[in-house]
C-alpha distance (Angstrom), angle and dihedral (degrees) to the residues before:
residue distance angle dihedral
M1 . . .
I2 3.73 . .
A3 3.82 117.0 .
T4 3.72 121.5 -133.9
S5 3.83 122.3 -121.7
S6 3.77 136.0 -162.1
R7 3.84 90.2 -129.2
L8 3.83 108.3 104.5
A9 3.80 126.9 -158.9
L10 3.74 131.7 -170.2
V11 3.74 115.7 -153.5
T12 3.76 114.0 -175.1
G13 3.73 118.3 -144.5
S14 3.76 92.2 17.5
T15 3.85 103.8 145.2
A16 3.94 92.3 92.5
G17 3.72 144.2 3.1
I18 3.70 125.7 5.6
G19 3.94 91.3 -3.9
F20 3.72 93.8 51.6
A21 3.85 89.7 47.7
I22 3.75 90.4 53.3
A23 3.76 93.5 47.7
E24 3.80 88.8 50.5
K25 3.74 94.4 49.4
L26 3.80 89.5 49.0
V27 3.82 92.9 50.7
H28 3.80 84.6 56.6
R29 3.74 91.0 54.2
N30 3.83 91.3 54.4
F31 3.73 99.5 -99.7
D32 3.72 125.0 143.6
V33 3.89 103.9 -130.0
I34 3.78 132.7 -153.3
I35 3.80 107.2 -144.8
N36 3.77 112.9 -148.8
G37 3.74 132.1 -162.4
R38 3.83 141.8 143.0
T39 3.82 92.9 -106.8
S40 3.73 138.6 40.9
E41 3.75 90.7 -130.9
R42 3.87 94.7 58.4
V43 3.89 91.6 44.7
T44 3.84 93.3 50.7
R45 3.83 90.9 46.3
A46 3.89 92.0 48.7
I47 3.93 89.7 50.0
E48 3.69 91.4 46.3
Q49 3.95 89.0 52.9
L50 3.75 91.1 49.0
I51 3.86 93.4 49.6
S52 3.88 88.3 50.5
G53 3.76 85.9 52.4
G54 3.80 93.5 56.8
A55 3.74 105.9 -87.0
Q56 3.85 116.7 134.1
P57 3.68 115.0 -120.1
E58 3.83 93.0 -121.6
Q59 3.80 90.3 62.2
L60 3.81 92.1 62.3
H61 3.84 128.6 77.1
A62 3.81 128.2 -179.2
A63 3.71 125.7 -132.4
A64 3.84 110.8 173.2
A65 3.92 102.4 -174.1
D66 3.76 140.0 124.7
V67 3.84 103.2 -116.7
R68 3.88 88.5 -166.0
T69 3.84 87.6 77.4
V70 3.82 133.1 62.6
A71 3.67 90.0 -126.4
G72 3.67 94.8 51.9
V73 3.84 91.5 52.7
Q74 3.79 91.2 48.2
S75 3.71 95.5 53.1
I76 3.78 90.1 53.5
V77 3.96 96.3 48.5
E78 3.91 89.1 45.4
T79 3.81 91.4 51.4
Y80 3.87 95.0 39.8
P81 3.94 106.2 22.8
Q82 3.78 97.3 177.1
V83 3.82 132.8 28.7
D84 3.90 132.9 176.4
V85 3.81 94.0 -141.8
L86 3.85 132.9 28.1
V87 3.75 118.1 -166.9
N88 3.73 107.9 -171.2
N89 3.85 95.6 -157.8
F90 3.84 103.6 139.1
G91 3.81 110.2 110.7
M92 3.93 145.7 143.0
F93 3.65 131.7 -130.8
E94 3.79 123.5 -160.3
P95 3.77 124.2 172.3
K96 3.94 106.5 -147.2
E97 3.80 135.2 150.5
F98 3.78 110.4 -102.0
S99 3.81 92.7 -119.7
E100 3.74 91.2 54.9
I101 3.80 98.5 50.1
T102 3.74 105.3 109.5
D103 3.82 129.3 -151.6
D104 3.92 86.5 -105.3
D105 3.79 90.0 53.1
W106 3.75 91.9 50.1
Q107 3.87 89.5 50.2
N108 3.76 95.5 45.8
M109 3.84 91.8 51.6
W110 3.76 89.6 46.5
N111 3.89 93.3 51.4
A112 3.76 91.4 44.3
N113 3.90 101.8 45.3
V114 3.81 101.6 23.6
M115 3.63 118.0 20.6
S116 3.82 96.6 43.3
G117 3.83 87.9 61.9
I118 3.79 93.0 43.0
R119 3.72 94.1 51.8
L120 3.72 95.8 49.3
S121 3.84 92.2 43.7
R122 3.81 90.3 49.9
H123 3.69 89.0 61.1
Y124 4.05 102.9 33.8
F125 3.84 100.4 33.5
P126 3.88 98.4 65.4
L127 3.78 89.6 47.5
M128 3.84 89.0 52.8
L129 3.83 91.0 51.2
K130 3.80 89.5 50.3
E131 3.69 93.2 50.9
N132 3.86 90.4 42.9
H133 3.78 91.6 -131.0
G134 3.74 136.2 83.1
R135 3.94 148.9 96.0
V136 3.83 129.3 -122.5
I137 3.82 118.9 -173.2
F138 3.71 128.7 -179.5
I139 3.89 113.8 -157.4
S140 3.77 99.7 -141.7
S141 3.84 129.6 163.1
E142 3.79 141.1 -119.9
S143 3.89 82.1 -113.1
A144 3.80 84.1 76.2
Q145 3.93 87.9 72.0
Q146 3.76 99.8 25.6
I147 3.83 102.9 38.1
P148 3.92 108.6 -158.9
A149 3.76 115.8 -133.4
D150 3.64 92.9 -127.5
V151 3.77 99.8 52.0
I152 3.84 102.3 37.6
H153 3.72 96.2 147.7
Y154 3.86 92.6 49.2
G155 3.87 89.7 48.7
V156 3.85 91.8 50.7
S157 3.89 90.4 50.1
K158 3.72 91.7 49.6
T159 3.93 90.8 51.7
A160 3.71 88.7 49.3
Q161 3.79 89.7 57.3
L162 3.94 89.9 57.5
A163 3.83 88.7 52.9
V164 3.83 93.7 49.2
A165 3.73 92.0 48.3
R166 3.77 97.5 48.0
G167 3.83 89.9 47.0
M168 3.70 93.1 51.3
A169 3.82 90.6 47.6
E170 3.86 87.8 60.0
L171 3.69 87.1 65.3
T172 3.83 94.5 58.2
V173 3.85 96.2 71.3
K174 3.86 108.8 151.8
T175 3.77 95.2 1.1
N176 3.77 135.3 108.5
V177 3.80 91.4 -121.0
T178 3.81 118.5 108.3
V179 3.84 131.4 -169.0
N180 3.73 119.3 -168.7
S181 3.84 138.4 157.2
V182 3.80 130.2 -137.0
L183 3.91 120.2 -145.4
V184 3.63 102.1 -151.7
G185 3.80 123.5 -160.8
P186 3.96 127.8 -139.0
T187 3.74 105.3 -48.8
R188 3.68 132.2 -173.7
S189 3.74 95.1 -122.9
E190 3.78 126.0 151.1
G191 3.74 96.9 -87.0
M192 3.96 96.3 37.0
G193 3.84 87.4 45.9
N194 3.85 89.9 58.2
I195 3.84 91.5 47.0
I196 3.88 89.5 47.8
E197 3.82 91.2 52.0
Q198 3.76 95.0 47.8
S199 3.82 93.7 41.4
A200 3.88 88.6 52.7
E201 3.79 94.5 46.1
K202 3.82 90.7 50.7
I203 3.72 92.6 59.9
N204 3.64 96.8 34.0
L205 3.78 99.2 -111.9
T206 3.79 133.4 134.4
D207 3.91 116.7 -114.3
V208 3.90 87.2 -105.5
E209 3.75 93.6 51.7
F210 3.74 91.6 45.5
E211 3.75 92.7 50.2
K212 3.80 90.0 53.5
L213 3.79 91.7 48.9
F214 3.85 91.6 46.3
F215 3.81 93.0 57.0
E216 3.70 92.2 43.7
A217 3.77 98.4 48.5
V218 3.82 107.6 19.5
R219 3.90 105.4 29.2
P220 3.69 104.1 19.1
T221 3.80 93.7 153.8
S222 3.97 89.1 65.1
L223 3.78 111.1 123.4
L224 3.86 93.1 -164.2
K225 3.79 94.0 46.5
R226 3.83 92.7 -153.2
F227 3.77 137.2 78.2
L228 3.78 116.6 -85.9
R229 3.73 119.6 -112.2
P230 3.91 117.3 -122.6
E231 3.72 91.8 -123.8
E232 3.77 89.5 59.4
I233 3.84 93.0 58.8
G234 3.97 88.5 39.6
S235 3.80 92.0 57.8
F236 3.86 92.2 50.4
V237 3.80 94.4 45.6
A238 3.96 91.8 47.8
F239 3.71 87.0 51.5
L240 3.94 92.0 54.5
C241 3.89 87.3 47.9
S242 3.72 90.4 55.9
E243 3.85 130.1 89.6
D244 3.89 86.1 -114.5
A245 3.90 88.8 71.0
S246 3.82 92.0 56.5
A247 3.95 92.7 121.6
I248 3.77 92.1 53.5
N249 3.82 113.9 92.6
G250 3.71 140.1 140.7
A251 3.83 89.6 15.0
A252 3.73 135.2 140.7
L253 3.74 101.7 -149.9
R254 3.87 124.3 -166.9
A255 3.70 123.1 -134.7
D256 3.80 93.4 163.7
G257 3.75 108.3 119.5
G258 3.76 91.9 -105.3
V259 3.75 96.0 -61.3
V260 3.77 98.6 134.5
K261 3.78 104.4 70.9
T262 3.74 104.5 -148.1
V263 3.79 134.9 104.5
I264 3.91 94.2 -130.0
């Protein structure tokens, strides 16, 4: 039996993949969690899955809204005016040749990966500072430091998240509020899983064969040589949300399987 808690966390894009795994791990750390997705159906299904996994219904709260839009963010903050933890996880990924990335593509990527987190943080972060307690986490990517040639607009948006998080952290001096970002490596999430299956089928390889080829040709610096599991990211992020992580602030933390080949 999982005990309820007054600590409330909002995890955007939490109906599947990394976001769902973060929500699940937070539930097991006794948080109440707001589940966010773009449709009521996906949110309801995710909540049902979490309950079947042991969460108490009163721990889970629904927020069906598109955080890419001003209206979507507004609907969330009106329903849940204050949270203890904000995990800006929602994002989009779109392989595309640089010369073919249109202005609309750039704007869509920016709204999804950067402005969604900025708009939510602009509301919740000042309240955390006022209460002298809170956590803000941006789920970024190793692509923020090693921008891939086939997703330049994605990489740029992920680099921007690091800058926003660090800038916000500068405002937390002498408080119990922390702001960090997590650089995630290639993960077998829902969206990436579909890309893996389609790519493997296109070149007539099994998933296992494609994974081996991917880490030989696309991410050769990986130390794990496999796709991360969402729950591995979820455990790390849940720790950062906890009181145990009170000394970690203003950091860009890698959970990338050793893809980024630097010592800092």
